[in-house]
Structure formats: structure tokens, C-alpha cells
DRENDO-1510 file (C-alpha; in Angstrom, 1 decimal, always signed):
<recs>
REC; n; res; u; v; w
REC; 1; MET; +3.2; +131.5; +293.8 .
REC; 2; SER; +3.8; +134.5; +291.5 .
REC; 3; VAL; +1.1; +137.0; +290.7 .
REC; 4; GLU; +1.5; +138.9; +287.5 .
REC; 5; PRO; -1.0; +141.6; +286.7 .
REC; 6; THR; -2.8; +141.3; +283.3 .
REC; 7; ASP; -4.0; +144.2; +281.3 .
REC; 8; THR; -7.4; +143.9; +282.8 .
REC; 9; GLN; -5.9; +143.8; +286.3 .
REC; 10; LEU; -3.5; +146.7; +285.9 .
REC; 11; LEU; -4.2; +149.8; +287.9 .
REC; 12; TYR; -2.7; +153.2; +287.3 .
REC; 13; THR; -2.0; +155.9; +289.9 .
REC; 14; ALA; -3.5; +159.4; +289.3 .
REC; 15; GLU; -0.1; +160.6; +288.0 .
REC; 16; GLN; +0.2; +157.7; +285.6 .
REC; 17; ALA; -3.4; +158.0; +284.4 .
REC; 18; ALA; -3.0; +161.8; +284.0 .
REC; 19; VAL; +0.0; +161.2; +281.7 .
REC; 20; LEU; -2.0; +158.8; +279.5 .
REC; 21; LEU; -5.0; +161.2; +279.4 .
REC; 22; GLN; -2.8; +164.3; +279.1 .
REC; 23; VAL; -4.5; +166.1; +282.0 .
REC; 24; ASN; -3.4; +167.3; +285.4 .
REC; 25; PRO; -3.3; +164.7; +288.2 .
REC; 26; SER; -5.2; +167.2; +290.4 .
REC; 27; TRP; -8.1; +167.3; +287.9 .
REC; 28; LEU; -8.3; +163.5; +288.1 .
REC; 29; ARG; -8.2; +163.5; +291.8 .
REC; 30; LYS; -10.8; +166.2; +292.1 .
REC; 31; LYS; -13.2; +164.4; +289.7 .
REC; 32; ALA; -12.6; +161.0; +291.4 .
REC; 33; THR; -13.2; +162.4; +294.9 .
REC; 34; ALA; -16.5; +164.0; +293.6 .
REC; 35; ARG; -17.3; +160.5; +292.1 .
REC; 36; THR; -17.9; +162.1; +288.7 .
REC; 37; ILE; -15.5; +159.8; +286.9 .
REC; 38; PRO; -14.9; +156.0; +287.3 .
REC; 39; CYS; -12.1; +155.0; +289.6 .
REC; 40; THR; -11.1; +152.5; +292.3 .
REC; 41; PHE; -10.2; +153.3; +295.8 .
REC; 42; ILE; -8.0; +150.7; +297.5 .
REC; 43; GLY; -8.1; +152.0; +301.1 .
REC; 44; LYS; -7.1; +155.6; +300.7 .
REC; 45; HIS; -5.2; +155.0; +297.4 .
REC; 46; LEU; -6.8; +156.2; +294.2 .
REC; 47; ARG; -6.3; +154.0; +291.1 .
REC; 48; PHE; -7.6; +153.9; +287.6 .
REC; 49; SER; -8.2; +150.7; +285.5 .
REC; 50; PRO; -7.8; +150.7; +281.7 .
REC; 51; THR; -11.6; +150.4; +281.5 .
REC; 52; ASP; -11.9; +153.5; +283.7 .
REC; 53; LEU; -9.6; +155.4; +281.3 .
REC; 54; LYS; -11.6; +154.3; +278.3 .
REC; 55; THR; -14.8; +155.4; +280.0 .
REC; 56; ILE; -13.4; +158.8; +280.9 .
REC; 57; ILE; -12.3; +159.3; +277.3 .
REC; 58; ALA; -15.6; +158.1; +275.8 .
REC; 59; ALA; -17.5; +160.4; +278.2 .
REC; 60; GLY; -15.5; +163.4; +276.9 .
REC; 61; ALA; -16.0; +162.6; +273.3 .
REC; 62; GLN; -17.8; +165.2; +271.3 .
REC; 63; THR; -19.6; +164.5; +268.1 .
REC; 64; PRO; -19.0; +167.0; +265.3 .
REC; 65; THR; -21.8; +169.5; +264.7 .
REC; 66; GLU; -22.8; +170.5; +261.2 .
REC; 67; GLN; -21.8; +174.0; +260.1 .
REC; 68; GLN; -24.8; +176.1; +259.3 .
REC; 69; LYS; -24.8; +177.6; +255.8 .
REC; 70; HIS; -25.5; +181.3; +255.5 .
</recs>
């Protein structure tokens, strides 16, 4: 029996996720340990799913503000 991960089952390490998000792995680990970003702990191993990464990106999105006219 062969088990192949699908896109929805794929999990990234903090280092891999940090490359995709263009942030420091230490930032991801700190936020994950504080439970302020979505992640998965498998035993003591920290992992991020594609959905976790999308949620982290969406949470950081800023809507443009209108410039005030003088």
C-alpha cells in the first residue's frame, strides 16, 4: 500500500513555510508556540498546512485606506 500526500494533506516545516511566506522561521515558531497563528503539532514537530498558510496570509492582509484630501 502506497500513501501519496495530496495538496490538502501536505504539511510544511517551519523552514519551508517561512520560505513560502517570506518570513523568518523563528517568527513562525514564536507565533505558533503562542497559538496566534494556525498550525499543526505532530508530537513535538511543528507543521503548517496549505490552509494554515492561506489563513496566515489573509489575517495579515490590509485594506487600502483612502488618502485624505487637504
